[in-house]
N, C-alpha and C positions, 0 to 999 in steps of 0.2 A: 525550247524555252519553257521553263517551269515556273514562270512568274505568277505569284499569287498576291493579290492586294489584301493587306491586313490593316486594321484600324491604327496599329502602332507603327506602321511603315513610315520610314523617312522618305522625304522627297527624292525623286530620281536624281542620281549624281551626288547626293550628300555622302560624306564620309561616315561609314558606320563602324569602322575599326581600323587599327594599324597592326598588321601582322609582323612577325619577326623579320628583321631586315629593313623595317621602315616602309613596307609596302602597304598602301592604303587599299581598303575594300570599300566599294561604293554601293549605295542602294540602286537596285535595278527595278524599282517599282514603276513600270512603264505607264501605269494609269495616271501618274503624277507628272509626266513629262511636260516641260514648258516648251511649246513649239516655237516660241520666239527665240529661245536660247539654242534650240536644236532644230532648225528649220529644214535641214536637208539630210539625205542619207549619209553624206560625207561626214556629218557631225557625229555619227554613231560609230565611226571607225576609230578604234584605239590604236594609236601609233606612237611608239617611243623610240627615239633615236633613229627614225626612219624605218622602223620594223613594225609591220602590221601584226598586232597581237590578238585581235578579235573584235567582236561586236560589244559595245558598251551596254551594260556592265554585266556580262554573263559569266557563268562559272568557268568556262574554258579560257576566257580572256584573263581572269584573275590568275589562274594556274600558270599560264604562259608568261604573264607579266612577273609573277613572283619568281619563277625559275630564271627568267632573264636577269632580273635585278640581283638575285642572290647567288645564282650558279653560272650565269653567263651563257646558258644554252636554252633552247626551246624545242618542244616537240612540234611536229608539222601541224598545220591548220587542218583540223578534222571537222567532219560534218556534225557528229554527235559526240557528247561527252564519253559515252561508253566505248567509243571507238579507240580511245586512248589505250585501253587494255590490250589492243591488238598491235600497238606500235612496238617497234624493235630497236629504235635508236632516237637520239636527240642530236641536234646540230649546235656546235659551238659557234657562236656568232663571230667571235674575233677572227678565227682562221678557217671556218667552214668545215672543220673536222667533225667526225661523228663518234658518239659514245654509245655503248650498248644500254638498252632499256629492257628491264625484265619485269614480267607480270606474275604476281602471286595471287592465286585464287583464295577467296575467303576460306579459312580453315587450314591455311598453309603452316608448315612448321617454322617457316621464316616469318618473324614478327614484322609488323609495320615499322617504319623507321622515320625519324625526323627528316623532313625535306622530300619525302616520298609523296605520292599522290594517291588519295583514296578514291576509288571508282565505284559508282552505283549503277545497278542494272536499270534498264528502261522499265517503267511501270509505276503505278501508284502516284505518289507525290511527284516523282521524277519521270512522269509519262513522256514518251516520245524520245527525249534526249538522253536520259540517264543524268548523271551528275559527277562532278569532280571537285575535290577539296584538297588543300595542301595540309599534310600532316605536320603539326608544329610541336607536338609533345606526345611521348608514349609512356604510359604508366602501367603498372602491373595489371590493373583491371579496367583501363579505359584509354582511349586515344582522343587527343584534342586536335581539332582541325580549324583552319581559316578558310573562308569561302565567300562567294558572292552568289546572288540570285537564289536565295532561299527565303528568309523572312524579312529582310530589309530593315531590321531593327539594329539600333546602336548596341555594340558590345558593352558589357559592364565595365565601369572605370577600372583601369589598371590591368585589363585582360587583353591579351594579344591573340585570342582564339575565339571562334564563333560558337562552336558546339563541342560537347563531350560525347563520345560514342562508347557505350559499354563494350568491354572485351573480356572474353574468357579463354582459358587454355584447357583443352580436353586432355584425357588420359594419354593420348598418343603425342601430345605436344603441339597439336594444331591450334592456331590462333583464330578465334571467331569474333568478328566485330559486328555489332548490331546497329541498325539504323534507329534514330530517335523517332522516326515516323513509322507507324504500324504497317503502312502499305509501301514502304521503301525497303530495298534490299541491297546490301553491299555486295558488289561483285568481287572486289579484291583490292590490292594495292600495287602500284607500279613504282619501281625503284631504279635509279641509275646506278648500276653495279656490274662489275665484271663477273661476279660469282653467280652462276646460273643454278646453283643447288636449290631444289624445290620450286623453281620457276616453271611456268607453263611452257611446255614443249611446243615448238612451232610444228603444228600438225601438217604433215604432207597429205593433201587430199588427192586421191587417185584421179587422174584427168578425166576418166570416163564418167565421173560423178557429175560433170558439167555438161555432158552431151544430152540434149533433149532426145526423147524417144517418141515414136508415133504408135498409137494403139487404136483399136477399134472395138466398139461395144457390140455385143451380139445378143443382149437381153431384149425383153419385150419393149414395146414403144415404137410406133411407126411415124413416119413423116406426115402421113395423111391426117393425123390427129393434131388439133390446134393446141400447142403447148405454151403459147403466149396469150396474154389477156387482151382480147380484141376490144374490150370496153375501155381499156386504158389508152389515152390518146397517143402517148409515146410508142407504146407497143403496136398499136394499130398502124401508125405511120411507118414503123419498121417493117411490119408484115407487108404493107403496100409496096415499100421500096424493094424488098427482097422477093416479092412474089410468093410469099408463103412463110411458114415458120421454119426457118433454117438459118444457119450461120454461113456455111459454105455454099457458093453458087454451083460448084461442081458436085453433081449428085453422087458421084463415086466417093466423095469425102464426107457424106452426110452423117456417118457414124464414127468418123475418125476424130481423134483428139491428141494433143501433145502433152507429155508429162515432163516435168523437170524435178530434180531432187530438192529436198529441203535445204541442203547445203548450197545448191545453185540459187535457190530463191533468196536465201540469206545474203548471198553475194550480190544479186541484182538489187536487192533492197538497199544494201550499204552503198553500192555504186550510185544509185539514184540520189541518195542523200548527199553524198560527197560531190558528185558532179554538178548538182544544182548550185551548190556554193561556189564551185570552181567557175561555172559559167557566169555567175553574178560578179565574181572578182574580175573576170575578163571583161565583162560589160563595163564595169567601173573604169578599168584601164583604158578601154577604147573611147569612152565618153570624155576622158580627160586628155586625149591625145589626138589632135586634129589630123595628124599624118595617118594614123591608123584608121580613124573614122572615115577618111576619104576613100579607103579601100572597100567600104561597104556599099558604095554606089547608091547612096541615098541623097535626095535633093538637098543641097547645102542650106536652102532656106528653111528646111524642116529641122535642121540640127538643134537649134535652140529649144524647139518644142520637145525633142527627144530628151535632151539634157534636163529640161525642167521636169519632165515626166519621171526621170530617174531620180532626181534629187528629192522629189516629193515622197517622203517615206510611207505615206498612206497608200500610194499608188502601187500596191503589191500585186503579184500574180495570184491567180486562183489555181490554175492547173496547166500543166504542159505534159508532153510525152517524149521520152527518150527512146531512140531506136538502137537496139543492141544486136551484136552477133555473139551468141553463146554456144560454145562447143568445147570439146576436149582440149582445144588449143588456147582456151581462156575466154575472157569476157571483155569485149571492146565496144565502145559507143561510136555510132556513126554520126549522130547529130541530135540536136534538141529542138523539138517542135514546141517552142515556148509560146507561140502565138497560134491561136485557132487549131489546136490539136483535136483529133477526132478519135473514134473508137471507144468513147466512154460508155455508151449504152451497151454495146456488145460485151464490154468487160464487166460492167456493174450489174447487168440484168440477164442478158441473153445467154451467156455461156453457163451461168448457174442454172437457169431454167432448162437448158438443153440437157445438163447432167441429170436433173431430176426426172425429166421425161424419159430419157433413154436408159435410166438405171445405172449411170456411171458412178461407182462408189470409190473409184481410185482417188485416194488423197482428198484434197480440198481445193476450192476455187479461190485463186488469188485476187479476185475482183469483188469478193463478198462484202468488203468494208468500204468500197469506193464511194457509194452514195453517202454514207455516214461521214466519211472524211471530207467530202465536198461540202456537206452541210456545215461542218465545223469551220471550214475555210471561209464560207460565206458569213458565218457569225463573227469571225475575226475581222472581216472586211468593213463592218460597221456602216453598211449602206444606209444613207440618210433619207431616202425618198423612194418613190416607185422606180423600180429598175426595169428599163426597157430592153427586151431581148430583140436584137436586130439580126435578121437572117435573110438570105436569099430565098427564092421559092423552090429550091432544090429539095427533094424528098429526104435525102440524107441529112441535110441541115435541119429539116423539120423535126425528125425524131431525136437528133442530137440536142436541139434547142429545148424540146419538151423534156428530155431527160435532165438536162441541167436545171430547167425550171423546177423539177421535183426537188432538187437539192436546195434551191432557193426557198421553196415553200416550206421545207422542213426546218429551215433556219428562220422562218417567220418573216421573210422578205416578200413584199408585194411586187409583182412583176406583170408586164404586158408584152406580148409577142407582136413584133412588127415584121411583116414579110415585104421585102423590097423597100423602095423609098417613095413610091408614087403617092402614098397617102400622107406624106409629111407636109406640114404647113408652117408659115411664119406667124408669130404673134406681133402685137404692136411694138414690143420692145426688142424685136429681133431674135427672140428665142425660136428654136425649131421645136415644133409640137407634133404630137401624134394626131391621128385623124379625129380624135375626140377633144383636141385642144389642150392636152396635158403636156406641159413642158418636159423635154427630155434632158434630164440632168445626170442620170446614172445609166450606163449602158453595158450590157454584155453582148458580144457580137460573135457570130459564127464566121463572118467575113474575115479574111486575112488583112492585116494592115497593108500588105502589098496591093490589094485591090484599091484601097484609097490612094496609095501612092501612084498607081497607074493613072488615076484621074488627075492627080497633080502633074505628073509628067506630060500627059497628053493635053491638058487644058490650061494649066497654070504655070508651066515651067519657066516662062519668060516674064512672069509678073510676080515678083516676091511679095509685093504689097497685097495682091489678091490672095496669094497663098497663105499669108499670115491672117487672112480674113479681116483685115483692117478696112479694106475698101467697102464703101456702101454698095450693097447689092440691090438692084431693082426688084423688090420682093413681089411686085405686082405681075411681073413677067417671068421671073425666074424662080422655079420651085427649089426647095432645099436639096442640096446634093449630099452625098454620103460624107464628104469632107466637112461640110458645114456643121454636121453633128459631131463627128469623131475628133475634129481638131479644134472645137470650141474649148477655150481654156477652162470654162466653168463646168464642163462635162467630165465626169470621171468614167473612164472606159476600162473594161476588163476584156481581154488582157491588155495591160497598159501599153502605150506607144513605145516605151523602151524595150519591149520584147522583140522589136525589130532587130535588135542587136544580137541577142543570143540565138535567135532563129536564123540569122544570116550565116551562110556557110563560111563567110570571111572570119567568123569567130574561131574556127577550127585551127588555122595556123597560129592565131594569137594564143590559144590554149596550149598548143604544142610547144610554143616558145616559153610560156610561163611555167609549164609543168612537164618538162621533157622526159621525166622518168616515171610519170604516173602510169600505173598498170592498166587503167581503163581507156587511155587515149591512144589514138593512132597518130603516127607522125603525119603532119599536114603542112603544106607550104603554099605560098602564092605563086611559086615557080616550081617546075618539075626538077627536083634535085636528083643527083646521081643515086643517093641513098634510097630515096623513095622509088625511083625507077627500077632498081635492081630487085625490089620486093614485089613488083606489080603494083598497079595504082588505079585509083578511081578519079575521074575528072568530074567535078560538080560545079554547076553555075551557082554563084554566091547567093542568089535569091530564088533559086528554083523551088518548086513545090511538087508534091505528089509523084516524085520519082522521075520528073521530066528532064530531058537533056543530060542524062548521066551516061558516062562511058566507062567501061572497065577494060583495062589492059593487063596482060600477064607480064611476067618479068622479062620476056623477050620482045616486049612492045607490040604484041599482037592484040588486036581488038577482040575481046571476049564477048561483050554484050553492050548494047546501047539502046537508049530510048529517045524518042522524039518529043517535041513540046514547044512551048512558046518562050523559052529562055535561052535560045541559042546565041543571042547577041550579048548575053550577060558576061561579065568577067568571071573567071573560073578559079577554083582552088584544086590542089592535088592532094589526095589522101592515100596513105599506104593501104594496099589491098589486104583485107582480112576477110576471107570468104565466109558466107553463111553456110551452116551445115545443111546437107541435103538428105531428106528422109522421104522414102517412097516417091521419088521423082519430084519432090517439092523442096524449094529452099525455105528455110525457117528463120524468121526474125522475131525476136522478143521485144515487146514494147512495155515500158513501165511508166506510170503516171506519177508526176510530182503533184501534190495537192497541198497548198499552203506552204510549199518549200520542203515537204517531206514525202517519202514514199507512200503512195496511196492505193496501188493495185497494179496488176500486170495482165497482158494479153499476148497473143501470138498471131502473126500473119504469115501466110505461106503463098508461094507463087512458083510456077514452073521456070520462071526467069530469075536470075540472080539479082535483078533490080526490081524491088517491090514498088508498086504504084498504088494509086487510090483504088484501082480495080482489084488489087490482090485480096484473096480470101482470108477470112478470120476463122480459125479453128478454136474449139474450147481448150483452155489451158488448165492443167491440174498440177498440184504440188504433192509429191509423194515422198515417203521416207527414203533415205539413201539406199537402204537395202531392198527396197521394192522397185527400184528403177530397172 
């Protein structure tokens, strides 16, 4: 989203222009949203004739709506506007047929054409997302476009376009289109055409470019030297947890690191952005389908709370972690840890310090911007009071909480850490307060929501009134419980309650049915199907954590590996087997962080077992040029 508020901006949802074909463009000045008119997340879904076209009123939504109204086809729902440049087809809505889509890089001998799409690169004014506009007119020295989500101003009277873009033709016949913003850059244009002359060729990437490699540093720098800052509380807590300055617990791996290519990094970045949107679409489907929601094994009395959490558009995620298998066989996602994800400090601080200490100059660290990205996500969250950081007394949770607190500090958010619940108190109006009597209204937690649900299942499952916290509690004899904080309607919690849905493994069969041809998804089902069985499969408990109670079977139904845990009585899902690559005796799993809904950084975990758990080691991850892999 590249929304910028300008004094001349029209109110959100106001018509700012009518493009050719009678298609309206709307203001997307989100700072002027009337929450009474658009109270829930559902109100931001643009749907025409039952077809979801995008988020109101962003640039991609306008492009898809214009194509549907004028051409009868749409391109697939993508994560970022610049991703349109990579698409190769559109879908005809009437009969489901496909038509070819060609991309022409800026400078192409083939000129832009009316009805095509102009695509901007990520960066500058169009930071993070890039931009797309519909080409409405092509003149010898300029191109006119219609668009949404740029300046939110009404187009001049009688004008069916938003902006003119200067265009020149060079001596070789190449067409160059300039952006009207100094810090914006046009990537090219996309046309629906059979003629591929001058179009971007679909580059076949050698499979080996996607295989991680393990390397070892041999330069100066020894483990006996303290290369983390012991005066920093987060780093000191990390050192205490690890028993020294190190990433890997296995001393033999102390100087080892994993490299992935720039092409592979670009792919995991794109996958993170695309999958986050897909998981949210699936969450929306589940929360509007009681039959599906029942498969998630969540207490029915809590369903209204989850649905309300989802509908509250301010209740957004800060960060989560995707787990991937990346190899010469492709890139596939295992799951989304959308609630209480870990490994942020290792990614954002430790692996970079490790490289500095041991003199690792291979490529660059994909976690170097994680802290800054988290800061920006907290700024977007608009926290309105002291934010209480609630954690258990576990050392890992301590350094994780302290690292996240750094990002809050950078965003100007005041915060307090609470360890455990023993110090919580009630005030006279029934609010839960910290030990100093400060009401708890905003919360970031390291606890998983499942921890709170366990309390519900064990203590309150037969008492829906008590669960809803409507019953008067004897506050003189009963101290506040975790659920009394996290489930209080006035308390805003990060990560929000609705993250129970994308974090639950039951979301995987839902995604598999929604996006059966997506290149990043593994076939998954609530039952063991013949198609999954013949590929080999993984059995996962729907609410398992930390790699517990997972079993891997080969295509001959032989048990390959299994873990124990506390989730053996949970319902299960079956996922197509897609093994992790094995390097130097260790299985390698890539983790990427979504931050504010976009890619924020990456890490790598390794283990002698093909099933990674909370005890699996983290090694430094480096991104290197393709030809240096």
